VMD Tcl script that draws the C-alpha trace (Angstrom):
set ca {
  {-39.68 18.16 4.44}
  {-36.30 18.51 6.13}
  {-38.00 18.39 9.51}
  {-39.23 14.83 8.84}
  {-35.68 13.44 8.98}
  {-34.30 12.55 12.38}
  {-30.67 13.66 12.61}
  {-28.47 13.85 15.68}
  {-27.93 17.36 16.98}
  {-24.82 19.16 15.73}
  {-22.42 19.83 18.58}
  {-20.17 22.10 16.55}
  {-16.48 21.70 15.83}
  {-14.78 18.55 14.69}
  {-15.79 15.16 15.96}
  {-13.18 12.81 17.48}
  {-11.95 10.04 15.21}
  {-10.91 6.71 16.76}
  {-7.19 6.03 16.35}
  {-6.16 3.00 14.29}
  {-2.71 1.42 14.39}
  {-0.62 1.60 11.24}
  {-0.49 -1.74 9.41}
  {2.89 -3.44 9.68}
  {3.93 -5.45 6.61}
  {4.35 -9.12 7.36}
  {7.05 -11.49 6.19}
  {5.06 -12.34 3.03}
  {5.52 -8.87 1.61}
  {9.23 -8.94 2.37}
  {9.63 -12.28 0.56}
  {7.79 -10.90 -2.48}
  {10.16 -7.93 -2.57}
  {13.21 -10.21 -2.43}
  {11.86 -12.40 -5.24}
  {11.14 -9.33 -7.38}
  {14.66 -8.04 -6.77}
  {16.24 -11.38 -7.73}
  {14.15 -11.64 -10.90}
  {15.08 -8.06 -11.85}
  {18.80 -8.74 -11.36}
  {18.58 -11.90 -13.46}
  {16.83 -10.02 -16.28}
  {19.46 -7.27 -16.26}
  {22.26 -9.89 -16.24}
  {20.66 -11.76 -19.15}
  {20.36 -8.54 -21.16}
  {24.00 -7.69 -20.46}
  {25.13 -11.14 -21.62}
  {22.97 -10.85 -24.75}
  {24.31 -7.39 -25.61}
  {27.99 -8.21 -25.04}
  {27.82 -11.68 -26.67}
  {26.83 -10.25 -30.05}
}
mol new
graphics top color blue
foreach p $ca { graphics top sphere $p radius 0.5 }
foreach p [lrange $ca 0 end-1] q [lrange $ca 1 end] { graphics top cylinder $p $q radius 0.2 }
display resetview
């Protein structure tokens, strides 16, 4: 049954893997990080004002 399948011969050892370049984040990701940072700072500032205004 196993002889019915056609498989490439095994050469032994590891097979070479083609190299792929690492993805470089574009300007869109950087802008999203800046917006998230600004929103976080505004939330912390609003909480501080709420706590100290009581």
